[in-house]
C-alpha atoms as a printed R data frame, in Angstrom:
   type eleno elety resid chain resno      x      y       z
1  ATOM     1    CA   MET     A     1 36.225 52.251 120.267
2  ATOM     2    CA   ARG     A     2 34.425 54.442 117.734
3  ATOM     3    CA   SER     A     3 31.514 54.933 120.123
4  ATOM     4    CA   ALA     A     4 33.899 55.819 122.943
5  ATOM     5    CA   VAL     A     5 35.451 58.515 120.772
6  ATOM     6    CA   PHE     A     6 32.271 60.096 119.409
7  ATOM     7    CA   THR     A     7 29.714 59.690 122.223
8  ATOM     8    CA   ARG     A     8 29.211 62.987 124.060
9  ATOM     9    CA   ASN     A     9 30.748 62.583 127.492
10 ATOM    10    CA   PRO     A    10 32.710 65.767 128.241
11 ATOM    11    CA   GLY     A    11 36.110 64.914 129.631
12 ATOM    12    CA   GLY     A    12 35.302 61.241 130.157
13 ATOM    13    CA   ASN     A    13 35.867 59.635 126.773
14 ATOM    14    CA   ALA     A    14 39.652 59.745 127.004
15 ATOM    15    CA   ARG     A    15 39.419 57.603 130.146
16 ATOM    16    CA   VAL     A    16 37.058 55.186 128.392
17 ATOM    17    CA   VAL     A    17 39.522 54.849 125.497
18 ATOM    18    CA   GLU     A    18 42.348 54.176 127.963
19 ATOM    19    CA   MET     A    19 40.282 51.536 129.786
20 ATOM    20    CA   LEU     A    20 39.314 49.818 126.519
21 ATOM    21    CA   VAL     A    21 42.945 49.662 125.427
22 ATOM    22    CA   ALA     A    22 43.976 48.338 128.840
23 ATOM    23    CA   ALA     A    23 41.376 45.587 128.329
24 ATOM    24    CA   GLY     A    24 42.925 44.684 124.964
25 ATOM    25    CA   ALA     A    25 41.053 46.842 122.445
26 ATOM    26    CA   ASP     A    26 42.872 48.213 119.403
27 ATOM    27    CA   PRO     A    27 43.217 52.010 119.880
28 ATOM    28    CA   ASP     A    28 43.096 52.583 116.111
29 ATOM    29    CA   PRO     A    29 40.888 49.806 114.731
30 ATOM    30    CA   LEU     A    30 40.149 49.177 111.098
31 ATOM    31    CA   LEU     A    31 36.606 50.351 110.331
32 ATOM    32    CA   GLU     A    32 34.213 49.681 107.484
33 ATOM    33    CA   GLY     A    33 35.526 50.715 104.100
34 ATOM    34    CA   GLY     A    34 39.110 49.895 105.027
35 ATOM    35    CA   LYS     A    35 39.674 53.129 106.957
36 ATOM    36    CA   ARG     A    36 41.192 53.327 110.419
37 ATOM    37    CA   LEU     A    37 39.572 55.159 113.327
38 ATOM    38    CA   SER     A    38 42.288 57.820 113.103
39 ATOM    39    CA   ASP     A    39 41.337 58.443 109.443
40 ATOM    40    CA   PHE     A    40 37.677 58.844 110.420
41 ATOM    41    CA   ILE     A    41 38.606 61.245 113.249
42 ATOM    42    CA   GLN     A    42 40.758 63.255 110.834
43 ATOM    43    CA   VAL     A    43 37.889 63.652 108.366
44 ATOM    44    CA   THR     A    44 35.527 64.655 111.173
45 ATOM    45    CA   CYS     A    45 37.976 67.284 112.458
46 ATOM    46    CA   ASP     A    46 38.547 68.618 108.927
47 ATOM    47    CA   ARG     A    47 34.793 69.021 108.432
48 ATOM    48    CA   ASN     A    48 33.651 70.165 111.864
49 ATOM    49    CA   GLY     A    49 36.719 71.194 113.815
50 ATOM    50    CA   CYS     A    50 37.890 69.451 116.962
51 ATOM    51    CA   SER     A    51 36.060 70.549 120.086
52 ATOM    52    CA   THR     A    52 37.948 70.733 123.374
53 ATOM    53    CA   PRO     A    53 36.400 67.548 124.855
54 ATOM    54    CA   LEU     A    54 37.099 65.688 121.618
55 ATOM    55    CA   ALA     A    55 40.686 66.976 121.652
56 ATOM    56    CA   LYS     A    56 41.361 65.095 124.923
57 ATOM    57    CA   THR     A    57 39.963 61.905 123.457
58 ATOM    58    CA   ILE     A    58 41.961 62.382 120.245
59 ATOM    59    CA   ALA     A    59 45.113 62.823 122.314
60 ATOM    60    CA   ALA     A    60 44.423 59.468 124.002
61 ATOM    61    CA   VAL     A    61 43.898 57.741 120.634
62 ATOM    62    CA   GLU     A    62 47.096 59.324 119.273
63 ATOM    63    CA   LYS     A    63 49.166 58.304 122.281
64 ATOM    64    CA   LEU     A    64 47.850 54.772 122.568
65 ATOM    65    CA   GLY     A    65 47.578 54.122 118.825
66 ATOM    66    CA   LYS     A    66 50.885 55.807 118.023
67 ATOM    67    CA   VAL     A    67 49.228 57.900 115.297
68 ATOM    68    CA   THR     A    68 49.047 61.619 114.542
69 ATOM    69    CA   ILE     A    69 45.794 63.441 113.843
70 ATOM    70    CA   GLU     A    70 46.123 67.000 112.549
71 ATOM    71    CA   ARG     A    71 44.090 69.598 114.415
């Protein structure tokens, strides 16, 4: 899921996230260090801003994972 979120694929990553979740993947998995994917995305956005393509992918993670990521 992390690769689907952060791999550069303008406009396509949100669909990949949706397909992974449909196949049974956790939309907000626990990552190394005890942090969730949504926490990692939040830190990345705080440091670098959220680009428009990433914003679509973040929206998919928020919707499917029932989490909120500040932008």
